[in-house]
C-alpha positions in Angstrom: 10.6 -28.7 -19.8 7.0 -29.5 -20.0 4.9 -27.0 -21.7 1.9 -26.4 -19.4 -1.8 -26.2 -21.1 -3.8 -23.9 -19.5 -7.9 -22.5 -19.6 -9.2 -19.2 -18.3 -12.9 -20.1 -17.0 -14.4 -16.7 -16.9 -13.3 -14.5 -19.8 -14.0 -10.6 -18.8 -12.1 -7.9 -19.2 -9.7 -8.8 -16.8 -8.9 -11.9 -18.4 -8.6 -10.3 -21.7 -6.5 -7.3 -20.2 -4.5 -8.8 -18.2 -4.5 -12.8 -18.0 -3.8 -13.4 -21.9 -1.0 -11.5 -22.8 0.6 -12.9 -19.4 0.0 -16.6 -20.3 1.3 -15.5 -23.8 4.3 -13.9 -22.9 5.3 -16.8 -20.1 7.6 -19.7 -22.7 6.3 -22.5 -20.8 2.5 -21.6 -20.6 -0.4 -22.1 -23.6 -3.4 -21.1 -23.7 -6.2 -23.4 -25.3 -9.5 -22.9 -24.0 -11.7 -20.1 -22.6 -15.1 -20.3 -20.3 -17.7 -17.5 -20.1 -21.5 -18.2 -20.2 -21.7 -15.8 -23.4 -18.8 -17.8 -25.0 -16.7 -15.2 -25.5 -12.7 -15.3 -26.0 -10.5 -15.6 -28.5 -11.7 -16.6 -31.6 -9.1 -19.2 -32.4 -9.3 -20.8 -29.2 -12.2 -23.2 -28.1 -14.4 -21.6 -25.9 -16.7 -23.3 -23.5 -20.0 -21.8 -21.7 -19.8 -23.9 -18.5 -16.7 -26.1 -16.8 -18.7 -28.4 -17.2 -18.2 -28.4 -20.7 -14.5 -27.8 -20.5 -13.7 -30.5 -18.4 -15.5 -33.3 -20.6 -14.0 -31.9 -23.8 -10.5 -34.0 -23.2 -8.3 -30.9 -24.0 -5.0 -32.3 -22.1 -5.3 -29.7 -19.6 -2.6 -29.0 -16.8 -4.0 -25.9 -15.7 -7.2 -23.2 -15.3 -7.5 -20.1 -14.0 -10.3 -19.3 -12.6 -11.2 -15.2 -12.8 -15.0 -15.4 -12.0 -16.6 -13.5 -9.9 -16.2 -15.1 -6.1 -19.4 -16.3 -5.4 -18.8 -19.5 -7.7 -15.2 -20.2 -7.3 -15.9 -22.8 -4.7 -17.4 -25.0 -7.0 -15.6 -24.8 -10.1 -12.2 -25.0 -8.5 -13.2 -27.9 -6.5 -14.5 -30.0 -9.6 -10.9 -28.9 -11.5 -8.9 -29.8 -8.7 -11.1 -33.1 -8.4 -9.8 -33.6 -12.2 -6.3 -32.8 -11.4 -6.2 -29.3 -12.5 -3.5 -27.1 -11.1 -5.7 -24.2 -10.2 -5.0 -20.2 -10.0 -7.8 -18.1 -8.3 -8.0 -14.5 -8.9 -8.6 -12.2 -5.8 -10.5 -13.0 -3.5 -10.4 -16.5 -3.7 -13.7 -17.2 -2.8 -16.0 -15.5 -0.9 -15.2 -17.5 2.8 -12.9 -18.7 5.1 -14.3 -22.3 4.7 -14.3 -22.6 0.9 -10.9 -21.8 0.3 -9.5 -24.0 3.5 -11.7 -26.8 1.9 -9.8 -26.2 -1.4 -6.2 -26.1 0.2 -7.3 -29.5 1.9 -8.5 -31.1 -1.0 -5.4 -29.5 -3.5 -3.1 -31.3 -1.1 -5.4 -34.7 -1.2 -4.6 -34.3 -5.0 -1.3 -33.2 -5.5 -2.0 -30.5 -7.4 -1.5 -26.5 -7.0 -3.6 -24.2 -5.7 -2.6 -20.5 -6.3 -4.3 -17.4 -4.2 -3.3 -14.6 -6.2 -3.7 -10.8 -4.6 -2.3 -8.9 -7.3 -1.2 -6.0 -6.2 1.3 -8.0 -4.0 3.1 -8.9 -6.9 4.6 -4.8 -7.6 8.0 -4.8 -6.7 7.5 -1.8 -4.9 5.4 -3.7 -2.6 8.4 -6.2 -1.8 10.7 -2.8 -1.3 9.0 -1.3 1.3 8.5 -4.6 2.8 11.7 -4.6 3.2 12.2 -1.3 4.6 10.0 -1.9 6.9 11.5 -5.3 8.9 11.8 -5.5 11.8 10.9 -1.5 12.6 8.0 -0.6 15.0 5.0 1.3 13.8 3.9 5.0 15.0 0.8 5.4 12.3 -0.4 3.8 9.0 -3.5 5.0 7.1 -5.1 3.4 4.3 -7.0 5.7 1.8 -8.7 3.7 -1.0 -11.0 6.0 -2.8 -12.7 5.4 -6.3 -14.9 5.9 -8.6 -17.4 2.1 -8.2 -19.4 3.6 -11.3 -16.3 3.8 -13.6 -15.0 0.4 -12.1 -18.1 -1.7 -12.2 -20.6 -0.3 -14.1 -23.8 -1.5 -14.4 -23.1 -4.8 -12.3 -25.3 -5.6 -9.7 -23.7 -8.7 -8.2 -21.2 -6.4 -6.0 -24.0 -5.3 -4.2 -25.3 -8.8 -3.2 -24.3 -11.3 -0.4 -20.7 -12.0 -1.0 -20.4 -9.6 -3.5 -18.0 -7.7 -1.3 -19.2 -4.1 -2.1 -16.5 -1.7 -1.1 -14.2 -4.6 0.0 -14.0 -5.4 -3.8 -11.1 -3.1 -4.2 -10.1 -2.8 -1.1 -9.2 -5.9 -0.1 -6.5 -5.2 -2.8 -5.1 -2.2 -0.3 -5.4 -5.0 2.4 -2.9 -7.6 0.4 -1.1 -4.6 0.3 -0.9 -3.9 4.5 -0.2 -7.7 5.3 2.2 -8.1 3.1 4.5 -5.2 3.9 3.8 -4.5 7.7 6.6 -6.2 10.2 3.6 -8.0 12.3 0.2 -9.2 12.8 -2.8 -6.9 11.5 -6.3 -7.1 13.7 -9.1 -5.4 12.8 -10.4 -3.5 16.2 -13.3 -1.5 15.2 -15.3 -0.7 11.7 -17.9 1.3 10.4 -19.8 0.1 7.4 -21.9 2.5 4.9 -24.8 0.4 3.0 -26.8 2.2 0.6 -30.9 2.0 0.6 -31.3 -1.3 -0.8 -27.9 -3.2 -1.2 -26.4 -5.9 1.0 -23.2 -5.0 0.7 -21.6 -1.2 2.0 -20.3 1.4 -0.4 -17.9 2.9 2.0 -15.7 1.8 5.3 -14.0 3.3 8.0 -11.8 0.3 9.9 -9.6 1.4 13.0 -6.5 -1.5 13.0 -4.2 -2.6 15.7 -0.9 -4.3 16.2 1.4 -5.6 18.8 4.3 -4.1 16.5 2.1 -0.1 16.5 2.5 2.6 19.0 -0.4 5.0 17.4 -3.8 4.8 15.2 -4.0 2.8 12.4 -6.9 3.5 9.9 -8.4 2.9 7.2 -10.9 4.1 4.5 -12.6 2.8 1.9 -15.2 4.4 -0.1 -16.7 3.9 -4.2 -18.4 7.3 -3.9 -15.4 9.2 -5.2 -16.2 10.6 -9.0 -12.9 12.0 -10.0 -9.7 9.9 -10.5 -8.7 7.5 -8.0 -6.6 7.3 -4.3 -5.2 3.9 -3.2 -2.6 4.8 -1.1 -0.7 3.4 2.2 1.1 6.3 4.6 3.2 5.0 7.4 5.2 6.9 10.5 7.5 4.6 11.6 8.6 4.6 15.2 12.6 6.1 14.4 10.8 8.4 12.1 11.0 6.8 8.7 8.2 7.8 6.3 6.4 5.6 3.8 4.3 6.0 1.1 2.8 3.7 -1.4 0.4 4.9 -4.0 -1.1 3.9 -7.0 -2.1 0.7 -5.7 1.2 0.1 -4.9 3.1 0.7 -7.7 4.7 3.6 -6.3 7.3 3.7 -3.3 8.3 6.6 -1.1 10.3 6.8 1.4 11.1 10.5 3.1 9.7 12.6 0.5 12.3 10.7 -1.9 11.0 8.2 -4.9 12.3 4.6 -4.6 12.5 2.9 -8.4 11.7 -0.9 -7.8 12.3 -3.2 -11.6 9.8 -5.9 -12.2 8.0 -7.9 -14.6 4.8 -6.3 -13.4 1.7 -7.7 -11.7 0.3 -10.6 -13.7 3.3 -11.5 -15.7 4.8 -12.5 -12.2 2.1 -14.3 -11.0 1.9 -16.2 -14.1 6.2 -16.9 -13.1 4.9 -18.0 -9.7 2.0 -20.2 -10.8 5.0 -22.4 -13.2 7.5 -22.0 -10.2 4.8 -24.3 -7.7 3.1 -26.4 -10.3 7.5 -27.3 -11.1 7.6 -27.4 -6.8 4.4 -29.6 -6.0 3.6 -26.6 -4.0 0.5 -24.2 -3.4 0.7 -20.6 -1.8 -2.8 -20.1 0.0 -3.0 -16.3 1.1 -6.4 -16.0 3.3 -4.8 -13.1 5.2 -6.5 -10.4 3.1 -9.9 -12.4 3.2 -9.4 -12.9 6.6 -9.6 -8.8 7.4 -12.3 -8.4 5.5 -14.2 -11.3 7.7 -13.6 -9.5 10.8 -14.3 -5.8 9.0 -17.8 -7.5 8.6 -17.9 -9.0 12.2 -17.2 -6.6 13.9 -18.6 -3.7 11.5 -21.2 -1.1 13.2 -24.1 -1.0 10.0 -25.5 2.8 8.9 -27.8 3.3 6.2 -27.1 5.7 3.6 -29.9 7.4 0.8 -30.0 4.8 -2.1 -27.6 4.8 -5.1 -28.2 3.8 -8.5 -24.2 2.1 -10.0 
């Protein structure tokens, strides 16, 4: 079948560590260019400093992977869709629900693929957890997503600005897993958002969910102030007594204390497998459920201020 020529827009650490090797591993994909404001990228490929330069270069592109911060994704994706390119969006796909809805309409009109990726959903353990929970009632759920912002976003200031998501930047990964595995609808009922002095986004959040298939507490704790290690876990008790635990960001599954092994290609290789399949089928996959939960947490959030925090 026809090779697919792809460019990465927003070349940074995640692009270098995950997107480049995953593209190289797929037999149908060929990386032909990169874009970053500083012109970084593999030295054997054309490197551009804006998406406008890329689109004007005449490289006969088929697709782009957009891995920039979310605040600029709408502008870039809409231009690429208008140019007839299939678009893969890193998480979160856009800053607002309105933007991603419009991009979906634009992609449908141009008959190109739009793929909103949630990398944690592509862990094989997540699919196995969803299968184990299917059709069950939920007695309780606790999400704990604690990490050190200084480790994962050293010196970065965009995360603290409006549209930067704050602690929901990693927390939306938890929401992507929860919405994938939960056997019914999830709604935000309460949220408390903790803002450091001088910051426009929260450093931690406590959230309570509700669901028509749940009979007990559904809680979530997000925190960027953990000084050592990470805890990325989802603990669920079902009405019939099963205990399911996803840990390490959704990569490790235990049911009733017993580890369950799941085989798969890995998060980003599986993302690109699905992207190519969607392009071949002339379909899009636009999943806004995790972003909607973030939006609802902000809408219902009670704000608490704490002392200043330096990244």
